[in-house]
mmCIF file of the protein (N, C-alpha, C, O) and its ligand, coordinates in Angstrom:
data_MODEL
# 
_entry.id   MODEL 
# 
loop_
_entity.id 
_entity.type 
_entity.pdbx_number_of_molecules 
1 polymer     1 
2 non-polymer 1 
# 
_entity_poly.entity_id                      1 
_entity_poly.type                           'polypeptide(L)' 
_entity_poly.nstd_linkage                   no 
_entity_poly.nstd_monomer                   no 
_entity_poly.pdbx_seq_one_letter_code       MTIKMAMELYFCEICRFAYKDRETAEKCEDWCRKHKSCSLEITKSAVGEIKNEK 
_entity_poly.pdbx_seq_one_letter_code_can   MTIKMAMELYFCEICRFAYKDRETAEKCEDWCRKHKSCSLEITKSAVGEIKNEK 
_entity_poly.pdbx_strand_id                 A 
# 
loop_
_entity_poly_seq.entity_id 
_entity_poly_seq.num 
_entity_poly_seq.mon_id 
_entity_poly_seq.hetero 
1 1  MET n 
1 2  THR n 
1 3  ILE n 
1 4  LYS n 
1 5  MET n 
1 6  ALA n 
1 7  MET n 
1 8  GLU n 
1 9  LEU n 
1 10 TYR n 
1 11 PHE n 
1 12 CYS n 
1 13 GLU n 
1 14 ILE n 
1 15 CYS n 
1 16 ARG n 
1 17 PHE n 
1 18 ALA n 
1 19 TYR n 
1 20 LYS n 
1 21 ASP n 
1 22 ARG n 
1 23 GLU n 
1 24 THR n 
1 25 ALA n 
1 26 GLU n 
1 27 LYS n 
1 28 CYS n 
1 29 GLU n 
1 30 ASP n 
1 31 TRP n 
1 32 CYS n 
1 33 ARG n 
1 34 LYS n 
1 35 HIS n 
1 36 LYS n 
1 37 SER n 
1 38 CYS n 
1 39 SER n 
1 40 LEU n 
1 41 GLU n 
1 42 ILE n 
1 43 THR n 
1 44 LYS n 
1 45 SER n 
1 46 ALA n 
1 47 VAL n 
1 48 GLY n 
1 49 GLU n 
1 50 ILE n 
1 51 LYS n 
1 52 ASN n 
1 53 GLU n 
1 54 LYS n 
# 
loop_
_struct_asym.id 
_struct_asym.entity_id 
A 1 
B 2 
# 
loop_
_chem_comp.id 
_chem_comp.type 
_chem_comp.mon_nstd_flag 
ALA 'L-peptide linking' y 
ARG 'L-peptide linking' y 
ASN 'L-peptide linking' y 
ASP 'L-peptide linking' y 
CYS 'L-peptide linking' y 
GLU 'L-peptide linking' y 
GLY 'peptide linking'   y 
HIS 'L-peptide linking' y 
ILE 'L-peptide linking' y 
LEU 'L-peptide linking' y 
LYS 'L-peptide linking' y 
MET 'L-peptide linking' y 
PHE 'L-peptide linking' y 
SER 'L-peptide linking' y 
THR 'L-peptide linking' y 
TRP 'L-peptide linking' y 
TYR 'L-peptide linking' y 
VAL 'L-peptide linking' y 
ZN  non-polymer         . 
# 
_pdbx_entity_nonpoly.entity_id   2 
_pdbx_entity_nonpoly.name        ? 
_pdbx_entity_nonpoly.comp_id     ZN 
# 
_pdbx_nonpoly_scheme.asym_id         B 
_pdbx_nonpoly_scheme.entity_id       2 
_pdbx_nonpoly_scheme.mon_id          ZN 
_pdbx_nonpoly_scheme.ndb_seq_num     1 
_pdbx_nonpoly_scheme.pdb_seq_num     101 
_pdbx_nonpoly_scheme.auth_seq_num    101 
_pdbx_nonpoly_scheme.pdb_mon_id      ZN 
_pdbx_nonpoly_scheme.auth_mon_id     ZN 
_pdbx_nonpoly_scheme.pdb_strand_id   A 
_pdbx_nonpoly_scheme.pdb_ins_code    . 
# 
loop_
_atom_site.group_PDB 
_atom_site.id 
_atom_site.type_symbol 
_atom_site.label_atom_id 
_atom_site.label_alt_id 
_atom_site.label_comp_id 
_atom_site.label_asym_id 
_atom_site.label_entity_id 
_atom_site.label_seq_id 
_atom_site.pdbx_PDB_ins_code 
_atom_site.Cartn_x 
_atom_site.Cartn_y 
_atom_site.Cartn_z 
_atom_site.occupancy 
_atom_site.B_iso_or_equiv 
_atom_site.pdbx_formal_charge 
_atom_site.auth_seq_id 
_atom_site.auth_comp_id 
_atom_site.auth_asym_id 
_atom_site.auth_atom_id 
_atom_site.pdbx_PDB_model_num 
ATOM   1   N  N  . MET A 1 1  ? 111.565 101.059 149.987 1.00 0.00 ? 1   MET A N  1 
ATOM   2   C  CA . MET A 1 1  ? 112.989 100.874 149.671 1.00 0.00 ? 1   MET A CA 1 
ATOM   3   C  C  . MET A 1 1  ? 113.165 99.536  148.950 1.00 0.00 ? 1   MET A C  1 
ATOM   4   O  O  . MET A 1 1  ? 112.616 98.509  149.348 1.00 0.00 ? 1   MET A O  1 
ATOM   5   N  N  . THR A 1 2  ? 113.928 99.588  147.908 1.00 0.00 ? 2   THR A N  1 
ATOM   6   C  CA . THR A 1 2  ? 114.188 98.348  147.176 1.00 0.00 ? 2   THR A CA 1 
ATOM   7   C  C  . THR A 1 2  ? 115.594 97.847  147.472 1.00 0.00 ? 2   THR A C  1 
ATOM   8   O  O  . THR A 1 2  ? 116.573 98.586  147.360 1.00 0.00 ? 2   THR A O  1 
ATOM   9   N  N  . ILE A 1 3  ? 115.671 96.625  147.837 1.00 0.00 ? 3   ILE A N  1 
ATOM   10  C  CA . ILE A 1 3  ? 116.986 96.039  148.090 1.00 0.00 ? 3   ILE A CA 1 
ATOM   11  C  C  . ILE A 1 3  ? 117.357 95.130  146.932 1.00 0.00 ? 3   ILE A C  1 
ATOM   12  O  O  . ILE A 1 3  ? 116.660 94.169  146.609 1.00 0.00 ? 3   ILE A O  1 
ATOM   13  N  N  . LYS A 1 4  ? 118.463 95.468  146.333 1.00 0.00 ? 4   LYS A N  1 
ATOM   14  C  CA . LYS A 1 4  ? 118.930 94.626  145.229 1.00 0.00 ? 4   LYS A CA 1 
ATOM   15  C  C  . LYS A 1 4  ? 119.963 93.636  145.745 1.00 0.00 ? 4   LYS A C  1 
ATOM   16  O  O  . LYS A 1 4  ? 120.885 93.992  146.479 1.00 0.00 ? 4   LYS A O  1 
ATOM   17  N  N  . MET A 1 5  ? 119.786 92.413  145.349 1.00 0.00 ? 5   MET A N  1 
ATOM   18  C  CA . MET A 1 5  ? 120.704 91.377  145.794 1.00 0.00 ? 5   MET A CA 1 
ATOM   19  C  C  . MET A 1 5  ? 121.592 90.936  144.629 1.00 0.00 ? 5   MET A C  1 
ATOM   20  O  O  . MET A 1 5  ? 121.913 89.758  144.476 1.00 0.00 ? 5   MET A O  1 
ATOM   21  N  N  . ALA A 1 6  ? 121.970 91.907  143.828 1.00 0.00 ? 6   ALA A N  1 
ATOM   22  C  CA . ALA A 1 6  ? 122.742 91.585  142.632 1.00 0.00 ? 6   ALA A CA 1 
ATOM   23  C  C  . ALA A 1 6  ? 124.168 91.165  142.964 1.00 0.00 ? 6   ALA A C  1 
ATOM   24  O  O  . ALA A 1 6  ? 124.783 90.372  142.251 1.00 0.00 ? 6   ALA A O  1 
ATOM   25  N  N  . MET A 1 7  ? 124.672 91.707  144.049 1.00 0.00 ? 7   MET A N  1 
ATOM   26  C  CA . MET A 1 7  ? 126.042 91.352  144.384 1.00 0.00 ? 7   MET A CA 1 
ATOM   27  C  C  . MET A 1 7  ? 126.127 89.942  144.949 1.00 0.00 ? 7   MET A C  1 
ATOM   28  O  O  . MET A 1 7  ? 125.148 89.370  145.427 1.00 0.00 ? 7   MET A O  1 
ATOM   29  N  N  . GLU A 1 8  ? 127.305 89.426  144.873 1.00 0.00 ? 8   GLU A N  1 
ATOM   30  C  CA . GLU A 1 8  ? 127.510 88.078  145.355 1.00 0.00 ? 8   GLU A CA 1 
ATOM   31  C  C  . GLU A 1 8  ? 127.607 88.075  146.870 1.00 0.00 ? 8   GLU A C  1 
ATOM   32  O  O  . GLU A 1 8  ? 128.366 88.848  147.455 1.00 0.00 ? 8   GLU A O  1 
ATOM   33  N  N  . LEU A 1 9  ? 126.846 87.212  147.492 1.00 0.00 ? 9   LEU A N  1 
ATOM   34  C  CA . LEU A 1 9  ? 126.878 87.130  148.949 1.00 0.00 ? 9   LEU A CA 1 
ATOM   35  C  C  . LEU A 1 9  ? 127.229 85.719  149.390 1.00 0.00 ? 9   LEU A C  1 
ATOM   36  O  O  . LEU A 1 9  ? 126.998 84.738  148.683 1.00 0.00 ? 9   LEU A O  1 
ATOM   37  N  N  . TYR A 1 10 ? 127.782 85.658  150.559 1.00 0.00 ? 10  TYR A N  1 
ATOM   38  C  CA . TYR A 1 10 ? 128.135 84.358  151.126 1.00 0.00 ? 10  TYR A CA 1 
ATOM   39  C  C  . TYR A 1 10 ? 127.306 84.139  152.377 1.00 0.00 ? 10  TYR A C  1 
ATOM   40  O  O  . TYR A 1 10 ? 127.114 85.048  153.184 1.00 0.00 ? 10  TYR A O  1 
ATOM   41  N  N  . PHE A 1 11 ? 126.824 82.932  152.518 1.00 0.00 ? 11  PHE A N  1 
ATOM   42  C  CA . PHE A 1 11 ? 125.940 82.650  153.639 1.00 0.00 ? 11  PHE A CA 1 
ATOM   43  C  C  . PHE A 1 11 ? 126.546 81.653  154.617 1.00 0.00 ? 11  PHE A C  1 
ATOM   44  O  O  . PHE A 1 11 ? 127.231 80.707  154.228 1.00 0.00 ? 11  PHE A O  1 
ATOM   45  N  N  . CYS A 1 12 ? 126.283 81.883  155.857 1.00 0.00 ? 12  CYS A N  1 
ATOM   46  C  CA . CYS A 1 12 ? 126.594 80.885  156.864 1.00 0.00 ? 12  CYS A CA 1 
ATOM   47  C  C  . CYS A 1 12 ? 125.492 79.839  156.794 1.00 0.00 ? 12  CYS A C  1 
ATOM   48  O  O  . CYS A 1 12 ? 124.312 80.165  156.924 1.00 0.00 ? 12  CYS A O  1 
ATOM   49  N  N  . GLU A 1 13 ? 125.867 78.609  156.594 1.00 0.00 ? 13  GLU A N  1 
ATOM   50  C  CA . GLU A 1 13 ? 124.867 77.553  156.424 1.00 0.00 ? 13  GLU A CA 1 
ATOM   51  C  C  . GLU A 1 13 ? 124.072 77.298  157.692 1.00 0.00 ? 13  GLU A C  1 
ATOM   52  O  O  . GLU A 1 13 ? 122.966 76.761  157.650 1.00 0.00 ? 13  GLU A O  1 
ATOM   53  N  N  . ILE A 1 14 ? 124.639 77.682  158.800 1.00 0.00 ? 14  ILE A N  1 
ATOM   54  C  CA . ILE A 1 14 ? 124.002 77.349  160.062 1.00 0.00 ? 14  ILE A CA 1 
ATOM   55  C  C  . ILE A 1 14 ? 123.015 78.426  160.526 1.00 0.00 ? 14  ILE A C  1 
ATOM   56  O  O  . ILE A 1 14 ? 121.847 78.134  160.783 1.00 0.00 ? 14  ILE A O  1 
ATOM   57  N  N  . CYS A 1 15 ? 123.485 79.656  160.630 1.00 0.00 ? 15  CYS A N  1 
ATOM   58  C  CA . CYS A 1 15 ? 122.574 80.698  161.108 1.00 0.00 ? 15  CYS A CA 1 
ATOM   59  C  C  . CYS A 1 15 ? 121.942 81.466  159.955 1.00 0.00 ? 15  CYS A C  1 
ATOM   60  O  O  . CYS A 1 15 ? 121.009 82.244  160.158 1.00 0.00 ? 15  CYS A O  1 
ATOM   61  N  N  . ARG A 1 16 ? 122.449 81.248  158.746 1.00 0.00 ? 16  ARG A N  1 
ATOM   62  C  CA . ARG A 1 16 ? 121.878 81.841  157.532 1.00 0.00 ? 16  ARG A CA 1 
ATOM   63  C  C  . ARG A 1 16 ? 122.013 83.355  157.441 1.00 0.00 ? 16  ARG A C  1 
ATOM   64  O  O  . ARG A 1 16 ? 121.212 84.016  156.778 1.00 0.00 ? 16  ARG A O  1 
ATOM   65  N  N  . PHE A 1 17 ? 123.007 83.893  158.093 1.00 0.00 ? 17  PHE A N  1 
ATOM   66  C  CA . PHE A 1 17 ? 123.325 85.290  157.875 1.00 0.00 ? 17  PHE A CA 1 
ATOM   67  C  C  . PHE A 1 17 ? 124.139 85.412  156.601 1.00 0.00 ? 17  PHE A C  1 
ATOM   68  O  O  . PHE A 1 17 ? 124.897 84.510  156.243 1.00 0.00 ? 17  PHE A O  1 
ATOM   69  N  N  . ALA A 1 18 ? 123.974 86.536  155.921 1.00 0.00 ? 18  ALA A N  1 
ATOM   70  C  CA . ALA A 1 18 ? 124.681 86.760  154.662 1.00 0.00 ? 18  ALA A CA 1 
ATOM   71  C  C  . ALA A 1 18 ? 125.840 87.728  154.863 1.00 0.00 ? 18  ALA A C  1 
ATOM   72  O  O  . ALA A 1 18 ? 125.729 88.710  155.598 1.00 0.00 ? 18  ALA A O  1 
ATOM   73  N  N  . TYR A 1 19 ? 126.946 87.436  154.202 1.00 0.00 ? 19  TYR A N  1 
ATOM   74  C  CA . TYR A 1 19 ? 128.132 88.291  154.304 1.00 0.00 ? 19  TYR A CA 1 
ATOM   75  C  C  . TYR A 1 19 ? 128.649 88.613  152.919 1.00 0.00 ? 19  TYR A C  1 
ATOM   76  O  O  . TYR A 1 19 ? 128.466 87.855  151.967 1.00 0.00 ? 19  TYR A O  1 
ATOM   77  N  N  . LYS A 1 20 ? 129.304 89.770  152.836 1.00 0.00 ? 20  LYS A N  1 
ATOM   78  C  CA . LYS A 1 20 ? 129.852 90.187  151.552 1.00 0.00 ? 20  LYS A CA 1 
ATOM   79  C  C  . LYS A 1 20 ? 131.153 89.463  151.222 1.00 0.00 ? 20  LYS A C  1 
ATOM   80  O  O  . LYS A 1 20 ? 131.520 89.316  150.056 1.00 0.00 ? 20  LYS A O  1 
ATOM   81  N  N  . ASP A 1 21 ? 131.838 89.017  152.265 1.00 0.00 ? 21  ASP A N  1 
ATOM   82  C  CA . ASP A 1 21 ? 133.075 88.292  151.976 1.00 0.00 ? 21  ASP A CA 1 
ATOM   83  C  C  . ASP A 1 21 ? 133.031 86.876  152.535 1.00 0.00 ? 21  ASP A C  1 
ATOM   84  O  O  . ASP A 1 21 ? 132.458 86.614  153.593 1.00 0.00 ? 21  ASP A O  1 
ATOM   85  N  N  . ARG A 1 22 ? 133.647 85.991  151.800 1.00 0.00 ? 22  ARG A N  1 
ATOM   86  C  CA . ARG A 1 22 ? 133.583 84.582  152.144 1.00 0.00 ? 22  ARG A CA 1 
ATOM   87  C  C  . ARG A 1 22 ? 134.292 84.294  153.460 1.00 0.00 ? 22  ARG A C  1 
ATOM   88  O  O  . ARG A 1 22 ? 133.891 83.417  154.225 1.00 0.00 ? 22  ARG A O  1 
ATOM   89  N  N  . GLU A 1 23 ? 135.341 85.043  153.699 1.00 0.00 ? 23  GLU A N  1 
ATOM   90  C  CA . GLU A 1 23 ? 136.121 84.838  154.916 1.00 0.00 ? 23  GLU A CA 1 
ATOM   91  C  C  . GLU A 1 23 ? 135.250 84.981  156.165 1.00 0.00 ? 23  GLU A C  1 
ATOM   92  O  O  . GLU A 1 23 ? 135.306 84.154  157.075 1.00 0.00 ? 23  GLU A O  1 
ATOM   93  N  N  . THR A 1 24 ? 134.458 86.026  156.190 1.00 0.00 ? 24  THR A N  1 
ATOM   94  C  CA . THR A 1 24 ? 133.592 86.258  157.341 1.00 0.00 ? 24  THR A CA 1 
ATOM   95  C  C  . THR A 1 24 ? 132.504 85.188  157.429 1.00 0.00 ? 24  THR A C  1 
ATOM   96  O  O  . THR A 1 24 ? 132.168 84.726  158.520 1.00 0.00 ? 24  THR A O  1 
ATOM   97  N  N  . ALA A 1 25 ? 131.973 84.809  156.314 1.00 0.00 ? 25  ALA A N  1 
ATOM   98  C  CA . ALA A 1 25 ? 130.943 83.770  156.296 1.00 0.00 ? 25  ALA A CA 1 
ATOM   99  C  C  . ALA A 1 25 ? 131.495 82.460  156.844 1.00 0.00 ? 25  ALA A C  1 
ATOM   100 O  O  . ALA A 1 25 ? 130.814 81.748  157.582 1.00 0.00 ? 25  ALA A O  1 
ATOM   101 N  N  . GLU A 1 26 ? 132.728 82.153  156.476 1.00 0.00 ? 26  GLU A N  1 
ATOM   102 C  CA . GLU A 1 26 ? 133.352 80.924  156.963 1.00 0.00 ? 26  GLU A CA 1 
ATOM   103 C  C  . GLU A 1 26 ? 133.651 81.012  158.452 1.00 0.00 ? 26  GLU A C  1 
ATOM   104 O  O  . GLU A 1 26 ? 133.522 80.037  159.192 1.00 0.00 ? 26  GLU A O  1 
ATOM   105 N  N  . LYS A 1 27 ? 134.053 82.206  158.868 1.00 0.00 ? 27  LYS A N  1 
ATOM   106 C  CA . LYS A 1 27 ? 134.322 82.425  160.282 1.00 0.00 ? 27  LYS A CA 1 
ATOM   107 C  C  . LYS A 1 27 ? 133.044 82.207  161.091 1.00 0.00 ? 27  LYS A C  1 
ATOM   108 O  O  . LYS A 1 27 ? 133.052 81.570  162.145 1.00 0.00 ? 27  LYS A O  1 
ATOM   109 N  N  . CYS A 1 28 ? 131.975 82.742  160.579 1.00 0.00 ? 28  CYS A N  1 
ATOM   110 C  CA . CYS A 1 28 ? 130.675 82.605  161.221 1.00 0.00 ? 28  CYS A CA 1 
ATOM   111 C  C  . CYS A 1 28 ? 130.278 81.131  161.302 1.00 0.00 ? 28  CYS A C  1 
ATOM   112 O  O  . CYS A 1 28 ? 129.828 80.646  162.340 1.00 0.00 ? 28  CYS A O  1 
ATOM   113 N  N  . GLU A 1 29 ? 130.455 80.440  160.192 1.00 0.00 ? 29  GLU A N  1 
ATOM   114 C  CA . GLU A 1 29 ? 130.077 79.040  160.156 1.00 0.00 ? 29  GLU A CA 1 
ATOM   115 C  C  . GLU A 1 29 ? 130.874 78.212  161.165 1.00 0.00 ? 29  GLU A C  1 
ATOM   116 O  O  . GLU A 1 29 ? 130.328 77.348  161.851 1.00 0.00 ? 29  GLU A O  1 
ATOM   117 N  N  . ASP A 1 30 ? 132.159 78.492  161.239 1.00 0.00 ? 30  ASP A N  1 
ATOM   118 C  CA . ASP A 1 30 ? 133.016 77.818  162.216 1.00 0.00 ? 30  ASP A CA 1 
ATOM   119 C  C  . ASP A 1 30 ? 132.523 78.062  163.631 1.00 0.00 ? 30  ASP A C  1 
ATOM   120 O  O  . ASP A 1 30 ? 132.406 77.153  164.453 1.00 0.00 ? 30  ASP A O  1 
ATOM   121 N  N  . TRP A 1 31 ? 132.240 79.337  163.871 1.00 0.00 ? 31  TRP A N  1 
ATOM   122 C  CA . TRP A 1 31 ? 131.791 79.728  165.207 1.00 0.00 ? 31  TRP A CA 1 
ATOM   123 C  C  . TRP A 1 31 ? 130.462 79.041  165.534 1.00 0.00 ? 31  TRP A C  1 
ATOM   124 O  O  . TRP A 1 31 ? 130.307 78.467  166.611 1.00 0.00 ? 31  TRP A O  1 
ATOM   125 N  N  . CYS A 1 32 ? 129.534 79.101  164.629 1.00 0.00 ? 32  CYS A N  1 
ATOM   126 C  CA . CYS A 1 32 ? 128.206 78.528  164.847 1.00 0.00 ? 32  CYS A CA 1 
ATOM   127 C  C  . CYS A 1 32 ? 128.292 77.039  165.105 1.00 0.00 ? 32  CYS A C  1 
ATOM   128 O  O  . CYS A 1 32 ? 127.564 76.497  165.937 1.00 0.00 ? 32  CYS A O  1 
ATOM   129 N  N  . ARG A 1 33 ? 129.186 76.384  164.388 1.00 0.00 ? 33  ARG A N  1 
ATOM   130 C  CA . ARG A 1 33 ? 129.345 74.948  164.524 1.00 0.00 ? 33  ARG A CA 1 
ATOM   131 C  C  . ARG A 1 33 ? 129.897 74.605  165.916 1.00 0.00 ? 33  ARG A C  1 
ATOM   132 O  O  . ARG A 1 33 ? 129.442 73.668  166.572 1.00 0.00 ? 33  ARG A O  1 
ATOM   133 N  N  . LYS A 1 34 ? 130.874 75.381  166.335 1.00 0.00 ? 34  LYS A N  1 
ATOM   134 C  CA . LYS A 1 34 ? 131.538 75.094  167.613 1.00 0.00 ? 34  LYS A CA 1 
ATOM   135 C  C  . LYS A 1 34 ? 130.683 75.493  168.810 1.00 0.00 ? 34  LYS A C  1 
ATOM   136 O  O  . LYS A 1 34 ? 130.583 74.759  169.794 1.00 0.00 ? 34  LYS A O  1 
ATOM   137 N  N  . HIS A 1 35 ? 130.075 76.658  168.709 1.00 0.00 ? 35  HIS A N  1 
ATOM   138 C  CA . HIS A 1 35 ? 129.390 77.210  169.882 1.00 0.00 ? 35  HIS A CA 1 
ATOM   139 C  C  . HIS A 1 35 ? 127.888 77.038  169.857 1.00 0.00 ? 35  HIS A C  1 
ATOM   140 O  O  . HIS A 1 35 ? 127.201 77.327  170.837 1.00 0.00 ? 35  HIS A O  1 
ATOM   141 N  N  . LYS A 1 36 ? 127.386 76.569  168.738 1.00 0.00 ? 36  LYS A N  1 
ATOM   142 C  CA . LYS A 1 36 ? 125.955 76.403  168.551 1.00 0.00 ? 36  LYS A CA 1 
ATOM   143 C  C  . LYS A 1 36 ? 125.172 77.700  168.815 1.00 0.00 ? 36  LYS A C  1 
ATOM   144 O  O  . LYS A 1 36 ? 124.009 77.678  169.219 1.00 0.00 ? 36  LYS A O  1 
ATOM   145 N  N  . SER A 1 37 ? 125.842 78.808  168.575 1.00 0.00 ? 37  SER A N  1 
ATOM   146 C  CA . SER A 1 37 ? 125.186 80.106  168.634 1.00 0.00 ? 37  SER A CA 1 
ATOM   147 C  C  . SER A 1 37 ? 126.045 81.082  167.841 1.00 0.00 ? 37  SER A C  1 
ATOM   148 O  O  . SER A 1 37 ? 127.161 80.751  167.440 1.00 0.00 ? 37  SER A O  1 
ATOM   149 N  N  . CYS A 1 38 ? 125.528 82.273  167.618 1.00 0.00 ? 38  CYS A N  1 
ATOM   150 C  CA . CYS A 1 38 ? 126.265 83.222  166.805 1.00 0.00 ? 38  CYS A CA 1 
ATOM   151 C  C  . CYS A 1 38 ? 127.143 84.132  167.654 1.00 0.00 ? 38  CYS A C  1 
ATOM   152 O  O  . CYS A 1 38 ? 126.873 84.379  168.829 1.00 0.00 ? 38  CYS A O  1 
ATOM   153 N  N  . SER A 1 39 ? 128.193 84.616  167.024 1.00 0.00 ? 39  SER A N  1 
ATOM   154 C  CA . SER A 1 39 ? 129.024 85.612  167.667 1.00 0.00 ? 39  SER A CA 1 
ATOM   155 C  C  . SER A 1 39 ? 128.566 86.989  167.211 1.00 0.00 ? 39  SER A C  1 
ATOM   156 O  O  . SER A 1 39 ? 128.501 87.261  166.013 1.00 0.00 ? 39  SER A O  1 
ATOM   157 N  N  . LEU A 1 40 ? 128.255 87.841  168.151 1.00 0.00 ? 40  LEU A N  1 
ATOM   158 C  CA . LEU A 1 40 ? 127.824 89.199  167.799 1.00 0.00 ? 40  LEU A CA 1 
ATOM   159 C  C  . LEU A 1 40 ? 128.907 89.931  167.036 1.00 0.00 ? 40  LEU A C  1 
ATOM   160 O  O  . LEU A 1 40 ? 128.623 90.723  166.138 1.00 0.00 ? 40  LEU A O  1 
ATOM   161 N  N  . GLU A 1 41 ? 130.156 89.660  167.400 1.00 0.00 ? 41  GLU A N  1 
ATOM   162 C  CA . GLU A 1 41 ? 131.285 90.268  166.713 1.00 0.00 ? 41  GLU A CA 1 
ATOM   163 C  C  . GLU A 1 41 ? 131.244 89.967  165.214 1.00 0.00 ? 41  GLU A C  1 
ATOM   164 O  O  . GLU A 1 41 ? 131.594 90.804  164.383 1.00 0.00 ? 41  GLU A O  1 
ATOM   165 N  N  . ILE A 1 42 ? 130.810 88.758  164.897 1.00 0.00 ? 42  ILE A N  1 
ATOM   166 C  CA . ILE A 1 42 ? 130.769 88.350  163.495 1.00 0.00 ? 42  ILE A CA 1 
ATOM   167 C  C  . ILE A 1 42 ? 129.483 88.802  162.824 1.00 0.00 ? 42  ILE A C  1 
ATOM   168 O  O  . ILE A 1 42 ? 129.504 89.350  161.722 1.00 0.00 ? 42  ILE A O  1 
ATOM   169 N  N  . THR A 1 43 ? 128.366 88.568  163.497 1.00 0.00 ? 43  THR A N  1 
ATOM   170 C  CA . THR A 1 43 ? 127.086 88.862  162.845 1.00 0.00 ? 43  THR A CA 1 
ATOM   171 C  C  . THR A 1 43 ? 126.835 90.352  162.654 1.00 0.00 ? 43  THR A C  1 
ATOM   172 O  O  . THR A 1 43 ? 125.979 90.743  161.860 1.00 0.00 ? 43  THR A O  1 
ATOM   173 N  N  . LYS A 1 44 ? 127.571 91.177  163.374 1.00 0.00 ? 44  LYS A N  1 
ATOM   174 C  CA . LYS A 1 44 ? 127.363 92.614  163.158 1.00 0.00 ? 44  LYS A CA 1 
ATOM   175 C  C  . LYS A 1 44 ? 127.858 93.062  161.777 1.00 0.00 ? 44  LYS A C  1 
ATOM   176 O  O  . LYS A 1 44 ? 127.478 94.125  161.286 1.00 0.00 ? 44  LYS A O  1 
ATOM   177 N  N  . SER A 1 45 ? 128.695 92.250  161.169 1.00 0.00 ? 45  SER A N  1 
ATOM   178 C  CA . SER A 1 45 ? 129.113 92.597  159.809 1.00 0.00 ? 45  SER A CA 1 
ATOM   179 C  C  . SER A 1 45 ? 128.274 91.883  158.750 1.00 0.00 ? 45  SER A C  1 
ATOM   180 O  O  . SER A 1 45 ? 128.579 91.945  157.559 1.00 0.00 ? 45  SER A O  1 
ATOM   181 N  N  . ALA A 1 46 ? 127.220 91.209  159.195 1.00 0.00 ? 46  ALA A N  1 
ATOM   182 C  CA . ALA A 1 46 ? 126.329 90.567  158.232 1.00 0.00 ? 46  ALA A CA 1 
ATOM   183 C  C  . ALA A 1 46 ? 125.553 91.622  157.454 1.00 0.00 ? 46  ALA A C  1 
ATOM   184 O  O  . ALA A 1 46 ? 125.247 92.693  157.978 1.00 0.00 ? 46  ALA A O  1 
ATOM   185 N  N  . VAL A 1 47 ? 125.239 91.315  156.212 1.00 0.00 ? 47  VAL A N  1 
ATOM   186 C  CA . VAL A 1 47 ? 124.497 92.278  155.399 1.00 0.00 ? 47  VAL A CA 1 
ATOM   187 C  C  . VAL A 1 47 ? 123.039 91.873  155.250 1.00 0.00 ? 47  VAL A C  1 
ATOM   188 O  O  . VAL A 1 47 ? 122.236 92.623  154.696 1.00 0.00 ? 47  VAL A O  1 
ATOM   189 N  N  . GLY A 1 48 ? 122.700 90.701  155.737 1.00 0.00 ? 48  GLY A N  1 
ATOM   190 C  CA . GLY A 1 48 ? 121.324 90.263  155.602 1.00 0.00 ? 48  GLY A CA 1 
ATOM   191 C  C  . GLY A 1 48 ? 121.139 88.893  156.210 1.00 0.00 ? 48  GLY A C  1 
ATOM   192 O  O  . GLY A 1 48 ? 122.033 88.343  156.854 1.00 0.00 ? 48  GLY A O  1 
ATOM   193 N  N  . GLU A 1 49 ? 119.974 88.368  155.992 1.00 0.00 ? 49  GLU A N  1 
ATOM   194 C  CA . GLU A 1 49 ? 119.624 87.107  156.623 1.00 0.00 ? 49  GLU A CA 1 
ATOM   195 C  C  . GLU A 1 49 ? 118.615 86.396  155.735 1.00 0.00 ? 49  GLU A C  1 
ATOM   196 O  O  . GLU A 1 49 ? 117.699 87.029  155.210 1.00 0.00 ? 49  GLU A O  1 
ATOM   197 N  N  . ILE A 1 50 ? 118.770 85.110  155.565 1.00 0.00 ? 50  ILE A N  1 
ATOM   198 C  CA . ILE A 1 50 ? 117.769 84.372  154.795 1.00 0.00 ? 50  ILE A CA 1 
ATOM   199 C  C  . ILE A 1 50 ? 116.650 83.960  155.729 1.00 0.00 ? 50  ILE A C  1 
ATOM   200 O  O  . ILE A 1 50 ? 116.884 83.357  156.776 1.00 0.00 ? 50  ILE A O  1 
ATOM   201 N  N  . LYS A 1 51 ? 115.466 84.285  155.348 1.00 0.00 ? 51  LYS A N  1 
ATOM   202 C  CA . LYS A 1 51 ? 114.329 83.841  156.150 1.00 0.00 ? 51  LYS A CA 1 
ATOM   203 C  C  . LYS A 1 51 ? 113.986 82.424  155.747 1.00 0.00 ? 51  LYS A C  1 
ATOM   204 O  O  . LYS A 1 51 ? 114.106 82.038  154.584 1.00 0.00 ? 51  LYS A O  1 
ATOM   205 N  N  . ASN A 1 52 ? 113.561 81.669  156.723 1.00 0.00 ? 52  ASN A N  1 
ATOM   206 C  CA . ASN A 1 52 ? 113.146 80.303  156.421 1.00 0.00 ? 52  ASN A CA 1 
ATOM   207 C  C  . ASN A 1 52 ? 111.917 80.316  155.531 1.00 0.00 ? 52  ASN A C  1 
ATOM   208 O  O  . ASN A 1 52 ? 110.925 80.993  155.801 1.00 0.00 ? 52  ASN A O  1 
ATOM   209 N  N  . GLU A 1 53 ? 112.022 79.545  154.465 1.00 0.00 ? 53  GLU A N  1 
ATOM   210 C  CA . GLU A 1 53 ? 110.876 79.451  153.569 1.00 0.00 ? 53  GLU A CA 1 
ATOM   211 C  C  . GLU A 1 53 ? 110.125 78.175  153.859 1.00 0.00 ? 53  GLU A C  1 
ATOM   212 O  O  . GLU A 1 53 ? 110.696 77.126  154.161 1.00 0.00 ? 53  GLU A O  1 
ATOM   213 N  N  . LYS A 1 54 ? 108.819 78.313  153.754 1.00 0.00 ? 54  LYS A N  1 
ATOM   214 C  CA . LYS A 1 54 ? 108.028 77.116  154.038 1.00 0.00 ? 54  LYS A CA 1 
ATOM   215 C  C  . LYS A 1 54 ? 107.918 76.252  152.789 1.00 0.00 ? 54  LYS A C  1 
ATOM   216 O  O  . LYS A 1 54 ? 107.288 75.195  152.822 1.00 0.00 ? 54  LYS A O  1 
HETATM 217 ZN ZN . ZN  B 2 .  ? 126.614 81.624  161.464 1.00 0.00 2 101 ZN  A ZN 1 
# 
């Protein structure tokens, strides 16, 4: 399966989940900052995740 990342995605800087809309990405970032963990409610709408690159 080929995944195309042509569409614009927004990332949470903290947990690095990707979202299709900026609003959700910002919500995630706020949550991550405050709680130092992710909200399942938010991350379930994530479309992907950036893997840490060495
Ligand atoms: Zn996050």
